[in-house]
DRENGU-798834 format. One line per field, with one value per residue (C-alpha): residue number from 0; residue in three letters; x, y, z. Coordinates in Angstrom, 2 decimals. Layout:
// DRENGU-798834
n: c(NUM_...)
res: c(ALA_...)
px: c(X_...)
py: c(Y_...)
pz: c(Z_...)
// end
This chain:
// DRENGU-798834
n: c(0_1_2_3_4_5_6_7_8_9_10_11_12_13_14_15_16_17_18_19_20_21_22_23_24_25_26_27_28_29_30_31_32_33_34_35_36_37_38_39_40_41_42_43_44_45_46_47_48_49_50_51_52_53_54_55_56_57_58_59_60_61_62_63_64_65_66_67_68_69_70_71_72_73_74_75_76_77_78_79_80_81_82_83_84_85_86_87_88_89_90_91_92_93_94_95_96_97_98_99_100_101_102_103_104_105_106_107_108_109_110_111_112_113_114_115_116_117_118_119_120_121_122_123_124_125_126_127_128_129_130_131_132_133_134)
res: c(MET_THR_MET_ALA_ARG_ALA_ALA_ALA_SER_ARG_ARG_SER_PHE_LEU_GLY_HIS_SER_TYR_ASN_LEU_VAL_GLY_VAL_ILE_ALA_ALA_LEU_VAL_ILE_LEU_ALA_TRP_THR_LEU_ILE_ALA_ILE_PHE_ALA_PRO_TYR_ILE_ILE_PRO_HIS_SER_ILE_GLY_ASP_ILE_VAL_ASP_ASP_ASP_TYR_PHE_GLY_PRO_MET_ARG_GLN_GLY_LEU_TRP_LEU_GLY_SER_ASP_TYR_LEU_GLY_ARG_ASP_MET_LEU_SER_ARG_VAL_LEU_MET_GLY_ALA_ARG_TYR_THR_VAL_GLY_ILE_SER_LEU_ALA_ALA_VAL_THR_ILE_ALA_CYS_PHE_SER_GLY_VAL_VAL_LEU_GLY_MET_ILE_ALA_ALA_VAL_THR_GLY_GLY_TRP_LEU_ASP_THR_CYS_LEU_SER_ARG_PHE_LEU_ASP_ALA_MET_ASN_SER_ILE_PRO_SER_LYS_LEU_PHE_GLY_LEU)
px: c(13.27_10.33_7.13_5.71_1.98_0.31_-1.98_-5.49_-7.81_-11.56_-14.48_-16.75_-20.35_-19.36_-17.06_-13.80_-11.10_-9.69_-7.09_-7.97_-4.79_-5.51_-9.06_-7.81_-5.19_-7.84_-10.10_-7.27_-6.56_-10.21_-10.54_-7.57_-8.85_-12.28_-10.55_-8.51_-11.59_-13.80_-11.13_-12.22_-15.67_-14.74_-11.87_-12.84_-10.69_-8.96_-5.40_-3.91_-6.03_-4.28_-6.85_-4.80_-2.40_-0.77_1.99_2.53_-0.69_-1.84_-4.88_-8.14_-11.70_-11.74_-8.09_-8.03_-4.34_-3.27_-1.63_1.69_4.37_2.13_-1.06_-2.73_-4.95_-2.98_-5.94_-6.96_-3.40_-3.09_-6.42_-5.57_-2.08_-3.69_-4.98_-1.45_-0.14_-2.89_-2.76_0.98_0.84_-1.88_0.07_3.23_1.46_-0.31_2.99_4.77_1.99_1.72_5.48_5.79_2.96_4.43_7.96_6.73_4.62_7.51_9.81_7.25_6.33_9.81_11.86_15.48_18.10_15.62_14.13_17.57_18.61_15.39_15.79_19.39_18.62_15.79_17.89_20.57_17.92_16.65_20.18_20.59_19.14_15.99_17.49_20.06_17.24_15.65_18.78)
py: c(30.49_28.17_28.34_25.09_24.65_23.08_20.15_21.30_21.22_20.99_21.84_19.20_19.65_20.41_23.23_21.49_21.41_18.06_16.75_14.13_12.13_12.06_10.88_8.07_7.06_7.00_4.86_2.38_2.18_1.74_-1.01_-3.02_-2.57_-3.94_-6.80_-7.59_-7.56_-9.70_-11.93_-15.17_-14.68_-13.80_-16.18_-18.88_-21.63_-22.32_-21.03_-24.46_-26.51_-27.84_-27.08_-27.58_-30.29_-27.81_-26.20_-22.50_-22.75_-19.80_-17.61_-19.24_-19.56_-20.55_-19.53_-15.79_-15.38_-18.93_-21.34_-21.49_-24.18_-26.56_-25.95_-23.63_-20.75_-17.49_-15.16_-16.69_-16.43_-12.76_-11.81_-13.59_-12.04_-8.63_-9.40_-9.74_-6.75_-4.37_-5.70_-5.28_-1.85_-0.73_-2.06_-0.27_3.04_2.71_2.00_4.82_7.35_6.30_6.43_9.78_11.34_10.00_11.21_14.58_15.07_14.06_16.50_19.29_18.86_18.35_20.57_21.27_18.63_15.76_17.70_18.34_14.74_13.42_15.96_15.04_11.31_11.69_13.93_11.18_8.52_10.64_11.06_7.32_6.17_4.03_1.26_0.58_0.05_-2.42_-4.53)
pz: c(-17.05_-17.56_-15.66_-14.27_-14.22_-11.25_-11.72_-12.58_-9.64_-9.94_-7.77_-6.33_-5.48_-1.87_-2.90_-2.08_-4.72_-5.75_-8.12_-10.74_-10.14_-6.36_-6.96_-9.26_-6.67_-3.91_-6.06_-6.74_-3.00_-2.25_-4.86_-3.46_0.04_-0.96_-2.80_0.30_2.53_0.28_-1.27_0.43_-1.04_-4.59_-5.37_-7.94_-6.38_-3.10_-3.15_-2.49_-4.90_-7.97_-10.63_-13.80_-15.00_-17.41_-15.39_-16.14_-18.16_-20.21_-19.63_-20.52_-19.38_-15.72_-15.18_-15.95_-15.04_-15.84_-13.47_-11.62_-11.51_-9.51_-11.50_-8.99_-10.04_-10.16_-9.87_-6.56_-5.28_-6.32_-4.72_-1.46_-1.58_-1.53_1.94_3.25_1.30_2.43_6.01_6.33_4.76_7.17_10.12_9.02_8.51_11.87_13.70_11.90_12.64_16.29_16.88_15.10_17.14_20.41_19.63_18.46_21.58_23.82_22.04_22.15_25.84_27.29_25.01_25.94_25.55_24.90_21.98_20.59_20.93_19.25_16.47_15.83_15.93_13.43_11.20_11.22_10.35_7.45_6.10_5.55_2.20_2.57_0.41_3.17_5.63_3.26_3.29)
// end
């Protein structure tokens, strides 16, 4: 039998333990959130402007990620796309948390047959692979 080691946790100056991978993940999420908030102010070109006549142009000064099939700046489009991605993710998490709390409170308060029905329904939903819901 092999013994698995847990990830090394460290102590912060406040005395709480933290995991290095968790800190790095939180920093990545924070960075993309800040990019999504400030994207209109940091993009070099408007997302619809055709700034290059070389379609699918390579990376170069002024176009850090090159250009797309119409000659638009890809960096500007990626940074503005982060706004939609972060916004939709935040909305999905908020809806999931709210509906989970409401269903859990209903099941806890009423109990009985309603609790059993909600539990069986959620068990059935969890048994279906998530890729089928994506279709």
